[in-house]
C-alpha positions in Angstrom: 123.4 20.9 50.0 122.2 21.0 46.4 125.0 21.9 43.9 122.9 24.5 42.1 122.2 26.2 45.5 125.9 26.3 46.2 126.7 27.8 42.8 124.1 30.5 43.4 125.5 31.3 46.8 129.0 31.6 45.4 127.9 33.9 42.6 125.7 36.0 44.9 128.4 36.4 47.6 131.0 37.6 45.0 128.5 40.0 43.5 127.6 41.2 47.0 131.2 41.9 47.9 131.8 43.7 44.6 128.6 45.8 45.2 129.8 46.8 48.7 133.2 47.8 47.4 131.6 49.9 44.7 129.2 51.5 47.2 132.2 52.3 49.5 134.0 54.0 46.5 136.8 51.4 46.6 136.0 50.2 43.1 134.6 52.2 40.2 132.0 50.5 37.9 133.7 48.6 35.1 137.0 48.6 36.9 136.6 45.3 38.6 136.3 43.2 35.4 139.2 40.8 34.6 141.7 41.7 32.0 141.0 40.5 28.4 142.2 37.0 27.6 145.1 37.1 25.1 144.7 33.6 23.6 147.5 34.1 21.1 150.1 34.9 23.8 149.1 31.9 25.9 149.5 29.7 22.9 153.1 30.6 22.1 156.0 28.1 22.2 159.0 30.4 22.6 160.2 33.5 24.5 160.5 35.6 21.4 157.0 34.7 20.1 155.5 35.5 23.5 157.1 38.9 23.6 155.7 39.6 20.1 152.2 38.3 21.1 152.2 40.6 24.1 152.9 43.6 21.9 156.7 43.9 22.0 159.3 43.8 19.3 162.0 42.5 21.7 163.2 42.9 25.2 166.3 44.1 27.0 167.8 42.3 30.0 167.5 44.4 33.2 169.0 44.1 36.7 166.0 46.1 38.0 163.8 43.0 37.8 164.1 40.5 40.6 163.0 36.9 40.4 162.6 35.1 43.8 162.2 31.4 43.3 163.9 28.2 44.6 167.0 27.1 42.7 165.7 23.5 43.0 162.0 22.8 42.9 161.3 19.4 44.6 157.8 19.3 43.0 157.3 20.9 39.5 153.6 20.9 40.1 153.8 23.8 42.5 156.8 26.1 42.1 156.5 29.4 44.0 157.7 32.5 42.0 157.7 36.2 43.0 158.6 39.0 40.6 159.5 42.5 41.6 160.2 45.4 39.2 162.1 48.5 40.2 161.6 50.0 36.7 159.7 53.3 36.7 156.2 53.2 35.2 155.8 49.4 35.2 152.6 48.5 33.3 152.7 44.7 33.2 154.6 41.6 34.5 154.6 38.2 32.7 156.1 34.9 33.8 157.4 32.6 31.1 158.8 29.1 31.4 161.0 28.2 28.4 160.5 24.4 28.3 156.8 24.2 29.2 154.4 23.2 26.4 153.2 26.8 26.3 155.7 29.4 27.3 153.5 32.0 28.9 152.4 31.0 32.4 150.9 34.2 33.8 150.4 37.8 32.7 149.5 40.6 35.1 148.5 44.2 34.4 149.9 46.6 37.0 147.6 49.6 37.6 149.2 53.1 38.1 150.1 53.6 41.8 150.4 49.9 42.5 153.6 48.3 43.7 155.0 46.3 40.8 155.2 43.0 42.6 153.5 39.7 41.9 153.7 36.2 43.4 152.1 33.0 42.3 152.8 29.3 41.8 153.5 27.7 38.4 153.8 24.2 37.0 157.1 23.2 35.4 157.5 20.0 33.5 161.3 19.9 33.7 164.4 22.0 34.5 164.0 25.3 32.6 164.8 28.9 32.4 162.1 31.1 33.9 161.7 34.6 32.4 160.1 37.6 34.0 159.0 40.0 31.3 158.2 43.6 32.4 156.5 46.2 30.3 157.6 49.6 31.6 156.9 53.0 30.0 156.0 51.2 26.8 159.3 49.2 26.5 160.0 45.5 27.4 162.6 44.3 29.8 163.4 40.8 31.2 165.3 38.8 33.8 166.0 35.1 33.7 166.6 32.4 36.3 167.2 28.7 35.9 165.1 26.5 38.1 165.9 22.8 38.4 163.0 20.4 38.8 163.4 17.0 40.5 159.8 15.8 40.0 157.9 16.9 36.9 154.6 18.8 37.2 153.3 18.9 33.6 152.3 15.2 33.2 155.5 13.9 34.8 
């Protein structure tokens, strides 16, 4: 199969699914676009700088944020992490890895009426603290968990 044909089929099928969802009333026009890229936040090198780049002045530790991840990651290239917020009016969840070259690994906007839960896989170059930063009702909260890495994932 020709590569250009494959690219056209991929783009066409995605647009077709989106058009069907809009026609069914599942998605409103303009709602399906990805959130805006925050280049400054993804270029930060520390937890405090990342919080500032995401719009916060600081954060408070909270027991209402749960991080589910292995205590020891056998392969730093694929570390599964889940974050759940029990804070009312959760607006966003970010995952930060303290010792990675860039601290911010993922940032999710949580629409109203959505369960504030995310799950993903991240790369970790070495043993590090992992922070879950939650924006709820305009304020920032965090939880932290240390994950030990036995085989590096960021070039290790």
